[in-house]
C-alpha positions, 0 to 999 in steps of 0.5 A: 143508850136509855132509848135504845135499851127501852126499844130493845126491851119492848121488842123482846117482850112483845115478839117471839117469831119462830122464823126469820120474819121479813114480810111486814109489807104483807102483814106484821107480827102481832105483839104479845099485848095484842094477842092478849087483847084479842083473847080478852075480847073473844072471852067477853063475847063468849061469856055474854058480857056487855060489849061497851069496852070493845066500842071504847077500843074503836074510839081509842084506836081512832084517837091513837091513829089521829096522833100518828097521822098528825090530824085531829081525831074529828077528821078520822073515819074508821072502817074495814079496808082501803078499797071501800074508802077508795070507792067512796072517793071515786063516787065523789067525782064528776063523770069525765073527771081525770084521775092521775095514778101511778103505773102498777100501784096497788090495786086497792088504790086503782080499781074503784076509779077504773070500774066506774067506767066514766072517769079518765084514769091516767097512769104515769111512772112514779118519778113523773107523778108531780110533773104530770098533774095538769089543769084537767086533773081532778084527783091524784091517787097514789101510795106513799110507798110502793108495795111492790118495791118500796119506792117512796113518792115525792109527796111534797112535790105532789102536794105543790103540783096539785095545789097549783092546779086545783087538784085534790090528793088521795094518798094510801099510807098503808106501806108508810105509817108506822115506820115513816113519819107522815103528815096526813093533814097535808093531803085532802084524803089519806087512807091506811089499813092496820095489819102491816106497819101498825102491827094490828089484826086484819079487818081495820082501816082509817080514812082522814078527810078535810075539815069540811069533808071535801066533796065526799057523800057518805054513800056507805053510811051505816048505823054507826055513822049517826051522830048518836048511833044507838038512837038512830039505828032504825030507819034512815039515819036522821043526823049524820055524825058531825065528824068524819065518823059519818064515813064509818062502817060498822066496826070489826070489834075484835080487830079494834080491840087488838089494834088499840094495844098495837097502837099503844106499842107503836106510840110507846116506842115512837115512829122516829125510833122505828124509822131509824131502826128499819131504814138502817136494816134495809140499808144494811141489806142493800149494801150486802146485796151489792157486795154479792152482785145483786142490784135492788130496785132503787128505793133510798130511805125505804124499809122495803127492799126488792131484788129483781130476778130472785123472786123464784127463791121465795119457796126455797127460802120459806122452807129454810125459815125465811118469811118473804114475798115474791112480787112479779119475780122480785124478792121483797124483804121488809124490815120492821122493829122486831128485826135485827142485823142478824136477820139481815145477815142470815138472809144474805148468807142464804142468797146466791152470789 
């Protein structure tokens, strides 16, 4: 009871949506503490104060993410977006290397491998991913949770298959971490953006790498990637950071100022509690859909629910005060810590059937 009351108290204190917001898979609501932190950061800039506290926010955010991802902080790089880190992974591969991907995965996980032009990129259905890893596979790239419809990849099976064939793994956790307990250390590389389930502002991303950095060459290393950044920001960086910070890009300071506050809230509530809450709401929605004659895309255990054929209703539902997404004709609803059973029931009552 005390845990539930703490959860409810924290959520009520932090979130005040003006609509029925069911669109975290696109972008999350910002907690009140994050809005305050962003305002403080902007005022600091406006008043000409030293920016040291904002750089401290970057490191505090990196450390909080490392705890949530289950990896040492020395293995976490901070940057701006998934595509930039996918490009870094793609640049490490030898010409002709086979990259195994999932059909219709999110473009940020796929595009950099395709635009190289000299890689063998192979796409298979999500449910056949592990069995499709073969002796020629150099890398498997996949989203842990599919953005379009919430299906969850069988990551343990993928890990075992990749290990058996000596392939590396690259997992996008953008639609997972923050509500789904994850072990980023189980994969060679993993990445996430921060403005979805981690409740942060736009403009931040994290990459987790192996202790030996894998085969990655820090081709995008900036002044921030130096072991002592302020001592090596002119001319070539003489000594790259001894940690994954060598893969950092110059940080978007406002983003990380807000993100620090967001991650503090996620850690206060706890991912296990968020997971139980989110999945219970998604299951309630699935059951209600079936009762009304609608069949959602099968995605057991996911906080994201996609309903074929109902995407056309998104504009009408938006006018009625519901925040949802239309993804390829599917109506996509995503449930997070600030949602309630009443939100689910309101949406069900607004649907035909």
